[in-house]
N, C-alpha and C positions, 0 to 999 in steps of 0.2 A: 733126404733131399725133395725141395721141392723143382718140379719140371716147368719150364714156360710153357704156355695151353696150347702154342701152337706146335710143340712136339709130339703133343696127346691125345690131339683131336682129330681125325680120320674119318672125313664125312662118307669115306666107305665102308667104312664098319657102321656109324650109326650118326643119325643126325639130333639125337636127345642128349641133354649133356648137366649135371646136376653142377652147379657153380657153388660155393662157397667163397666168402673175404672177409677176413677179419678186423675193426681198427688196430689198431698201434700202441703203445704206452701207455694200457690203462681211458681212453677214449672211450666217451661211448657213443654210437649213433645213439642209440631211442633208451625212453626209462629213467631215472634217478642214480643220477653217476651220488654216493654213497660219500665219496670221503669231498667232492666239489661241494654238493650239495648243489648242484645245478640241475634242473627238470628238463631233459632231451623229449621228450614226449612230441614237440610240437613238430617233430620229423617228420611223422609217421605219414602224413596225407602229404606231407613234401615229396617223399620215396617214396610212394605209390602212383599220386602224379606222374615222377619222372619215370618210372616204371612203364610205365601208360604211352609216352610219351615215346620212348626210346623204343619197344615193341614196334608203333605207329608208322617211325622213321626206317630202322633198321630191317634186314629178313629172317627178323627172331619169330616166334610166339611164344608168349610166357606161359607158361602153365601151373603154374604154380612160385609161391615165392611166401618167405618168412621174415619178420626182420626182428633180431632178439636185441637186445640191450651194445652188445659189443657185435654183432656179426649179423647176415644175412647168408636166405641159401636161397636161390634163385632151377627150378628147371625149367630149362629153353630147348627147345625145336628152333632149330638152323633150316632156314626156307631158300634154302640155293640155287633150287629151282627157278622159285619167286623173283629172285634179285636178276635170273640168269633173262629171264623174259621183259622185266621194266627196259624202256624205251634210255636214252641216251639224257633225253631231256629231263626223265622220275630220276633216273638215277643222281643228276646235278640238282634238283630240285630239291629230293632227303639230304645229302650229303650239306646242302647249305644250310637246313635247319639248326644243323649242331658248328657247320666247321662253315670256314672264310672259303668263296670259291678260290677262282684265276680266273685274269683278263679272258682268255681261248674261250672258258666253258660260258661266262659270259655269251658271249661271243654268238655262240651255239644259242643257247637260250634265247636271242633277239634275233635268234635267224641271219648272221652278220654273215658276208664268206669268209671264206680261212681259206691263205695259202695251203697246198699239199704239207710243206712240213708246220704248219700250225693243225690238221687237222687231226697227224701225225700225235703232234703233241699232247692234244685234246682226245683223243683215242687214248692216250697211255694212260691220260690223268684218271679217266674217266672208268677206265678198267680195275686199276687202284684202288679208286669210290668204291664199283662196285662190288669187288672182294673185300673190301671192309665192314660193308653195309651187311655181311654175311660170316661176319667174326665175330667170336662173343667178345675178343680182348674187346672193341673199341668202344662200343656204347658203356661197360662197365666203370670207364674212368669216370662219369659220370653220373654215376649213381651214390655214392660218399657224398656229401655234404666237403668241405672245406675244415679243417681242425686250426683252422690259425686260429 
């Protein structure tokens, strides 16, 4: 039985991980689908570019990857120390490259004054985003193209 990644990963044990993710229902990620006759080879460059983009945003080093017809493999290094060293503004900018920001974090980027309550909430959001930026589950959502 499979387990959630968060129950399997301990950065105290290792910061290197091998990830494998498969398509379902005979979906094709790459190559030619012999059942439908469709060719998905055009996705090769898209996936390579997307991995490079995600590696630049997240605190992850992509050491190796392989993309096959219905699955992919990644060898990742999580660099939590790198993320810990990012300024709050760096965390906000990185997060907002892929996800919507928040009014409070926009105020932080613009150096606008915050009330104590606003600062507490902004700090909470930034801490959550910093954690997600060194969590391998977050970037993996954006690798595979939609199968619609």
